[in-house]
C-alpha positions in Angstrom: 7.6 -32.7 5.4 10.6 -30.8 4.2 13.2 -30.0 6.5 16.4 -27.9 6.0 19.4 -28.5 8.1 22.6 -26.7 8.9 25.6 -26.5 11.2 29.0 -25.0 11.8 32.2 -27.1 12.1 31.0 -27.9 15.7 27.9 -29.6 14.9 28.8 -31.2 11.7 28.7 -35.0 13.4 25.4 -34.5 14.9 23.9 -32.7 11.7 25.2 -35.9 9.5 23.3 -38.1 12.3 20.1 -36.3 12.2 20.0 -35.9 8.4 20.2 -39.6 8.0 17.7 -40.6 10.7 15.2 -38.0 9.6 15.5 -38.8 5.9 13.1 -41.8 6.3 10.3 -39.6 7.1 11.1 -36.3 5.6 12.6 -34.6 2.8 16.1 -33.5 4.2 18.1 -30.7 2.6 21.6 -30.5 3.9 22.8 -26.8 3.6 26.5 -27.8 4.8 29.0 -27.6 5.8 30.6 -31.0 4.6 33.7 -31.0 6.9 35.2 -29.9 10.2 37.3 -26.9 8.6 36.5 -23.9 10.6 33.7 -21.9 9.3 31.3 -19.0 10.4 27.9 -20.1 11.5 26.1 -17.2 10.3 26.4 -18.2 6.8 24.9 -21.7 7.5 22.3 -19.9 9.7 21.2 -17.8 6.8 21.2 -20.5 4.4 18.6 -22.4 6.3 16.8 -19.4 7.4 16.2 -18.2 4.0 14.6 -21.7 3.1 12.4 -21.4 6.1 11.4 -17.5 5.7 10.5 -18.4 1.8 8.3 -21.1 2.6 10.5 -23.5 0.7 10.4 -26.0 4.0 8.2 -26.7 6.7 11.1 -26.5 9.3 14.7 -25.7 10.0 17.4 -27.4 12.3 20.6 -25.6 13.1 23.5 -26.7 15.2 26.6 -25.4 16.8 28.3 -26.0 20.0 25.8 -24.3 22.1 22.6 -23.6 19.7 22.7 -19.8 21.0 24.7 -18.3 18.2 22.7 -20.0 15.6 19.5 -18.9 17.0 20.6 -15.3 17.3 21.6 -15.4 13.5 18.4 -17.0 12.2 16.1 -14.6 13.9 17.5 -11.9 11.9 15.2 -13.1 9.2 11.5 -12.1 9.0 9.3 -14.8 9.4 11.7 -17.1 11.1 11.1 -17.9 14.6 14.4 -19.8 16.0 14.3 -21.2 19.2 17.4 -23.0 21.0 16.1 -25.9 23.0 17.7 -28.6 25.2 14.8 -30.7 26.1 11.9 -32.1 24.4 9.5 -30.3 26.8 11.0 -27.0 25.5 10.8 -28.0 21.9 7.0 -28.8 22.6 6.4 -25.6 24.1 8.0 -23.3 22.0 6.1 -24.9 19.0 2.9 -24.5 21.0 3.0 -21.2 22.1 5.7 -19.4 20.1 5.2 -21.2 16.7 8.8 -21.7 16.3 9.8 -23.0 13.2 13.5 -23.2 13.6 15.2 -25.5 16.1 18.4 -24.8 17.2 20.5 -27.5 19.2 23.9 -27.7 21.0 26.0 -30.2 19.9 27.9 -29.8 23.5 24.9 -29.9 25.4 22.5 -32.8 24.3 23.4 -36.5 23.1 22.8 -37.5 19.3 19.8 -39.7 20.5 18.1 -37.2 22.7 18.8 -34.7 19.8 16.8 -36.7 17.7 13.6 -36.9 19.9 13.9 -33.4 20.4 13.7 -32.8 16.5 10.8 -35.4 16.6 8.9 -33.6 19.3 9.5 -30.2 17.7 8.0 -31.1 14.3 5.1 -33.2 15.5 3.8 -30.5 17.7 1.0 -28.6 16.1 0.9 -24.5 16.9 -1.8 -23.7 19.5 -4.2 -21.8 17.8 -5.7 -20.4 21.0 -6.4 -16.5 20.8 -3.9 -15.3 23.4 -0.9 -17.3 22.0 -2.0 -16.1 18.4 -1.9 -12.4 19.6 1.0 -12.9 21.2 3.0 -14.5 18.0 1.4 -11.5 16.0 3.1 -9.2 18.2 6.3 -10.9 18.3 6.3 -10.9 14.3 5.0 -7.1 14.2 7.5 -5.8 16.8 5.6 -2.7 16.7 6.3 -2.0 13.0 9.7 -0.7 14.2 12.1 -3.7 13.7 12.5 -2.8 10.1 14.3 0.6 10.9 15.8 -0.5 14.8 19.4 0.2 13.6 18.3 3.7 13.1 17.9 4.2 17.1 21.8 4.1 16.9 23.0 5.4 13.7 20.6 8.4 13.3 18.3 8.8 16.4 16.8 11.8 15.0 15.5 10.2 11.9 14.4 7.3 13.8 12.3 9.6 16.4 10.4 10.9 13.2 9.6 7.2 12.0 8.5 6.3 15.5 6.4 9.3 15.8 4.6 8.5 12.6 4.1 4.9 13.4 2.6 6.0 17.0 0.2 8.5 15.2 -0.8 5.6 12.8 -1.4 3.4 15.7 -3.4 6.0 18.0 -5.8 7.9 15.5 -8.2 7.2 12.7 -7.0 8.1 9.3 -9.8 9.2 7.1 -7.4 11.1 4.3 -9.1 10.1 1.3 -5.7 9.9 -0.8 -3.8 8.1 2.1 -3.5 4.0 2.9 -1.1 1.8 4.6 1.5 -0.3 2.7 2.1 -3.7 3.6 5.4 -4.8 5.4 6.4 -6.5 2.1 5.9 -3.4 -0.1 7.8 -1.2 2.6 10.7 -3.8 2.4 10.9 -3.6 -1.3 10.9 -0.2 -1.0 13.7 0.0 1.4 15.8 -2.5 -0.2 19.4 -2.4 -2.1 17.7 -1.7 -5.4 17.8 1.9 -4.3 21.4 1.7 -4.8 21.3 1.1 -9.0 21.2 3.8 -11.6 19.0 2.5 -14.3 18.4 5.2 -17.0 16.5 3.4 -19.8 14.2 0.4 -19.8 14.9 -3.3 -19.1 17.4 -4.4 -21.8 18.2 -1.0 -23.0 20.0 0.9 -20.1 22.6 3.3 -20.4 24.4 1.5 -17.4 25.7 -1.9 -17.0 25.0 -4.1 -14.2 21.3 -3.9 -14.4 19.9 -7.5 -14.8 18.4 -7.7 -11.2 16.4 -4.3 -11.6 15.5 -5.3 -15.1 14.0 -8.2 -13.8 12.1 -6.5 -10.8 10.9 -3.4 -13.3 9.6 -6.1 -15.8 7.7 -8.0 -13.1 6.0 -4.5 -12.2 5.3 -3.9 -15.7 3.9 -7.4 -16.6 1.7 -7.4 -13.4 0.5 -4.1 -14.0 -1.0 -5.1 -17.3 -2.1 -8.4 -16.0 -3.8 -6.7 -13.1 -5.8 -3.9 -15.0 -5.8 -5.8 -18.3 -3.7 -3.0 -20.0 -1.9 -3.3 -23.2 1.3 -1.1 -22.0 2.3 0.0 -18.6 5.1 2.4 -17.8 6.1 2.0 -14.2 8.5 4.6 -13.7 6.9 8.0 -13.3 7.9 9.1 -9.6 4.4 10.5 -8.8 0.8 10.7 -10.2 1.7 14.4 -11.6 4.7 12.9 -13.4 2.5 10.3 -14.8 0.1 12.8 -16.0 2.9 15.0 -17.6 4.3 12.2 -19.4 0.9 11.6 -21.3 0.8 15.4 -22.3 4.4 15.4 -23.4 4.0 12.3 -25.3 0.6 13.5 -27.2 0.4 17.4 -27.5 2.4 20.6 -27.8 2.6 23.4 -25.4 -0.7 25.6 -26.0 -2.8 22.7 -27.0 -6.1 22.5 -25.5 -6.9 20.1 -22.6 -10.6 19.9 -21.2 -10.6 18.6 -17.6 -12.4 19.1 -14.3 -11.6 22.1 -12.5 -10.1 21.9 -9.2 -12.5 23.4 -7.3 -15.0 20.9 -8.7 -12.7 17.9 -7.5 -10.3 17.9 -10.2 -6.4 17.9 -9.5 -3.6 20.3 -9.7 -1.9 18.5 -12.6 -5.2 18.5 -14.7 -4.6 22.1 -15.3 -4.7 24.5 -12.3 -3.1 27.7 -13.0 -0.6 27.3 -10.3 0.7 23.8 -11.8 2.9 23.2 -14.8 -0.3 21.7 -16.3 -2.1 25.2 -16.2 1.0 27.4 -17.2 2.0 25.1 -20.3 -1.2 24.1 -21.8 -4.8 26.0 -22.9 -7.2 24.4 -20.1 -10.8 24.5 -20.5 -12.5 23.2 -17.2 -15.8 21.5 -17.0 -18.0 21.4 -14.0 -20.5 19.2 -12.3 -24.0 20.3 -12.6 -24.9 22.9 -9.9 -28.3 20.9 -8.7 -27.1 17.5 -8.6 -23.3 18.0 -8.1 -22.6 15.0 -10.5 -21.0 14.9 -13.8 -23.4 16.0 -16.6 -22.3 14.1 -19.7 -24.6 15.7 -22.2 -23.3 19.1 -21.1 -19.8 17.6 -21.1 -20.3 16.6 -24.8 -21.6 19.9 -25.8 -18.8 21.6 -24.2 -16.4 19.2 -25.7 -17.9 19.8 -29.3 -17.5 23.4 -28.9 -13.8 23.4 -27.5 -12.4 20.4 -29.6 -9.9 19.5 -27.3 -6.8 17.3 -27.9 -7.3 15.6 -24.6 -10.4 15.1 -22.7 -9.2 14.4 -19.2 -11.3 12.9 -16.4 -10.7 11.7 -13.1 -10.7 13.4 -10.1 -9.3 14.0 -6.0 -12.7 14.8 -4.7 -15.5 13.1 -6.8 -17.7 10.7 -4.7 -19.6 9.1 -7.9 -19.0 6.4 -10.2 -17.7 7.6 -13.6 -19.1 6.4 -16.8 -16.1 6.1 -19.1 -18.3 4.0 -22.0 -20.2 7.7 -22.0 -16.9 9.5 -22.3 -15.5 7.3 -24.9 -18.2 8.0 -26.9 -17.7 12.0 -26.3 -14.0 11.4 -27.4 -14.9 10.1 -30.3 -17.3 12.5 -31.7 -15.1 15.4 -30.6 -11.7 13.9 -31.9 -10.0 13.9 -28.3 -7.6 11.7 -26.8 -9.3 10.0 -23.9 -7.0 10.4 -20.6 -8.2 9.2 -17.1 -6.5 9.8 -14.1 -7.7 6.8 -11.7 -5.2 7.7 -9.0 -8.1 7.8 -6.3 -10.2 4.9 -7.6 -7.4 2.4 -8.9 -7.7 0.0 -5.9 -11.5 0.0 -6.6 -10.7 -0.8 -10.1 -8.2 -3.6 -9.3 -10.8 -4.9 -6.7 -13.8 -4.8 -9.2 -15.4 -2.1 -7.1 -15.5 0.5 -9.6 -15.8 0.0 -13.5 -12.3 0.1 -15.4 -11.5 3.0 -17.6 -8.9 0.6 -19.1 -11.0 -0.7 -22.1 -12.2 2.7 -23.1 -9.4 5.3 -22.5 -6.1 5.7 -24.5 -4.2 6.6 -21.6 -4.9 5.7 -17.9 -2.6 7.3 -15.0 -2.6 6.6 -11.6 -0.7 6.8 -8.3 0.3 3.4 -6.5 -0.6 4.5 -3.0 -4.3 5.7 -2.1 -6.8 2.8 -2.3 -3.9 0.6 -4.2 -2.2 1.0 -0.7 1.3 0.6 -2.3 4.4 2.9 -2.4 4.4 6.7 -3.4 4.7 6.5 -7.1 2.9 6.8 -10.6 2.2 4.8 -13.4 0.6 5.3 -16.9 -1.2 2.5 -19.0 -1.9 2.9 -22.5 -3.2 1.6 -25.6 -0.1 -0.5 -27.6 -0.1 2.4 -30.3 1.0 5.0 -27.7 3.6 2.7 -26.0 6.7 3.9 -27.8 5.6 7.9 -27.3 5.0 7.4 -24.0 8.2 5.4 -23.0 10.1 8.1 -24.7 8.3 10.9 -22.9 9.1 9.5 -19.7 12.6 8.8 -20.4 14.6 10.7 -21.8 11.8 13.1 -22.1 11.1 13.8 -18.3 13.2 11.7 -15.9 16.4 10.3 -15.5 17.2 7.4 -13.6 13.9 5.5 -12.3 13.6 4.8 -8.5 14.1 0.9 -9.1 13.3 0.1 -5.2 10.1 1.7 -5.5 9.4 0.2 -8.7 9.9 -3.5 -6.9 7.5 -2.1 -4.3 4.9 -1.5 -7.2 5.3 -4.8 -8.2 4.7 -6.3 -4.7 1.6 -4.3 -4.4 0.1 -5.3 -8.0 0.9 -9.3 -6.9 -1.1 -8.4 -3.6 -4.0 -7.0 -5.5 -4.1 -10.4 -7.8 -5.3 -12.3 -4.3 -8.7 -12.9 -4.4 -9.0 -11.2 -0.6 -8.3 -7.8 -2.2 -11.6 -7.9 -4.2 -13.1 -8.3 -0.7 -11.1 -5.2 0.5 -12.5 -3.1 -2.3 -16.0 -3.9 -1.7 -15.6 -3.4 1.8 -14.0 0.0 1.5 -17.0 1.2 -0.5 -19.5 -0.6 2.0 -17.9 1.3 4.7 -18.0 4.9 3.0 -21.7 4.4 2.3 -22.3 3.6 6.0 -20.2 6.5 7.3 -21.6 8.9 4.7 -25.1 8.0 5.7 -24.6 8.3 9.6 -22.9 11.7 9.0 -25.7 12.7 6.8 -28.6 11.5 9.2 -27.2 13.9 11.8 -28.3 16.5 9.5 -25.1 17.3 7.4 -25.4 18.2 3.7 -23.3 15.7 1.7 -21.8 17.1 -1.5 -23.9 15.1 -4.4 -26.3 13.5 -1.5 -24.0 10.3 -1.1 -21.2 8.4 -2.5 -20.6 5.8 -4.8 -16.7 4.9 -4.0 -13.9 5.6 -1.3 -15.1 9.2 -0.1 -17.6 11.6 0.6 -17.7 15.5 0.9 -19.3 17.3 3.6 -20.9 20.9 3.5 -19.8 22.1 6.8 -20.1 25.6 5.9 -23.9 25.3 4.9 -24.6 22.7 7.5 -23.0 24.2 10.6 -21.5 27.6 9.5 -18.0 26.6 9.8 -15.2 26.4 7.6 -13.4 23.2 6.3 -10.2 24.4 8.1 -12.2 24.6 11.2 -13.8 21.3 11.2 -10.5 19.6 10.3 -8.6 21.1 13.1 -11.6 20.1 15.5 -11.4 16.5 14.4 -7.7 16.5 14.4 -7.8 17.1 17.9 -10.4 14.4 18.7 -7.8 11.9 17.0 -9.6 11.7 13.7 -7.8 12.9 10.7 -9.7 14.4 7.4 -8.7 17.2 5.2 -10.5 20.6 4.5 -11.4 20.4 0.9 -13.2 22.8 -1.5 -16.4 21.7 -2.5 -18.4 22.4 -5.9 -18.9 26.2 -6.7 -17.1 27.0 -3.0 -17.4 30.5 -1.8 -14.6 30.1 0.7 -10.6 30.4 -0.2 -9.1 27.1 -1.0 -7.2 27.9 2.5 -10.5 27.7 4.4 -12.9 25.8 2.3 -16.5 24.9 2.9 -16.0 21.2 3.1 -14.1 18.4 4.4 -13.1 15.2 2.4 -13.6 11.7 4.3 -12.3 8.6 2.9 -12.5 4.9 4.3 -9.4 3.2 2.5 -6.9 3.3 5.7 -9.5 2.6 8.3 -10.9 -0.7 5.9 -7.1 -1.7 5.8 -7.2 -1.9 9.4 -10.1 -4.2 9.2 -12.8 -2.0 10.3 -16.2 -2.7 9.1 -19.7 -1.1 9.0 -20.3 -1.1 12.9 -17.1 0.8 13.1 -18.2 3.2 10.6 -21.3 3.9 12.3 -19.2 4.8 15.7 -16.8 6.9 13.6 -19.2 9.0 11.7 -21.2 9.4 15.0 -18.1 10.9 16.6 -17.6 13.1 13.6 -20.7 14.6 14.1 -20.4 15.0 17.6 -17.3 17.0 17.4 -18.9 19.2 14.7 -22.0 19.9 16.5 -19.8 21.0 19.2 -17.1 22.6 17.4 -15.5 24.6 20.2 -16.1 22.2 23.1 -12.7 20.4 24.1 -14.5 18.1 26.4 -16.0 16.6 23.3 -13.0 16.4 21.7 -11.4 14.8 24.7 -14.0 12.4 25.1 -14.0 11.2 21.4 -10.4 10.9 21.4 -10.3 8.6 24.2 -13.2 6.6 22.6 -11.5 6.3 19.3 -8.0 5.2 21.0 -10.0 2.4 22.7 -11.4 1.4 19.3 -8.2 1.6 17.3 -6.4 -0.5 19.8 -8.5 -3.5 18.5 -7.7 -2.7 14.8 -3.8 -2.6 14.7 -2.4 -1.0 11.5 -0.7 -4.1 9.7 
């Protein structure tokens, strides 16, 4: 057992007594002070609380004259539950029910001998794992996800109101936006950290500004973890978003006017893959490829014939609305035959790749770009992975070629999410995302809705609402929104509707799976989707589904 102990000047004698008595049965770490000179109790509360919050010790003991100030100071730290106790009964109960891990004592309220009894009772008492106590401890630690920014209630109530509204929306509704997810608290803490204060143009060890050692360490962690997670030779974690990551590859490899062959936006591609309204379509010669009109899946033989005719400088694969597994090995063969650079944008499937639920493009591609949110569930940002021979050109394209100071706080959050994905549990999560998607897709399909390509292999599926029900994607998304189910209108292959109306909707399961939902919940949600779309103008159906959905999500809180 490891115990960290600290006090202020009013608790020095009791601290020394307890440290000596506890040393026979535990490793005791005295965090000060040494003498009775006047000192500030928050300093020593912080020293002990840091040890407990990090998991370096099992328990903390803090002493001041009343114990109250120490408890208030220690409880500022996440994962610390400090309790001021004046009796052994209180110490036992706060361990059992509250899971307290820091004991605060008042040197003026208990004798040294009784204080030792209180400490012994505290550390000897196991936490009661009964469901009601576990639920309450979880709520205590979660604090409705608002404790991270509660200071804004006073400092900027208008911004706080927007954050609170987003929190309430996430809690109450079912988010099926395929490009969205929910980040962990650790990720959010890194993103909102003091690392945002540092200007750090350049790369670790080669910055234009001094004082970059801390951000250098964080960026190196992100870079190394990305390489380890995906098996890449080199990673650049500085791009601000997925489009910037794609731009970096273009800038590193080709010239304006060169040819890029990529999936057309209306077929499932992305704006930054060559849309005429995007920089990519304005700067480069874009030759789009399509899916097979009958199967609505990639036809690799047709892609090869087109590539041999076009001879693109870059053959770009990856999509924002393609529900099937991509054969990266076959695309590598095509690139080798036509002499193209193989580039893969895996923004949507990055989490599935990291979790082994989708084949990885990294062994085959010259460049792999991605966002770090979506199925990865990290901060909103971008990243490029590449073969070692392209590392220097890529880094130069990002800085100074494209960006100035990187967002080091967001890069730190990327490092956090890469570490999270190295845990075995994330592999199960990735597999569950795919299972959930297949089940929900089949549920909707069994209700008579046409599914683009006939099904799904990944985290999303597309519903052809125009052919199925004679409604537009815009109308379908609005009706589901009113029912507490969030999807987005989406073009489908060979769509006859405008991009502002569309013939389809896109449905994804990453966010719902993050909440802990599994196949039974997917069946219920799929049924609700069909109920709403079957009765597109019936507000009573929307109201009924919204109420039922609210009951469901109450049992699956957002992390």
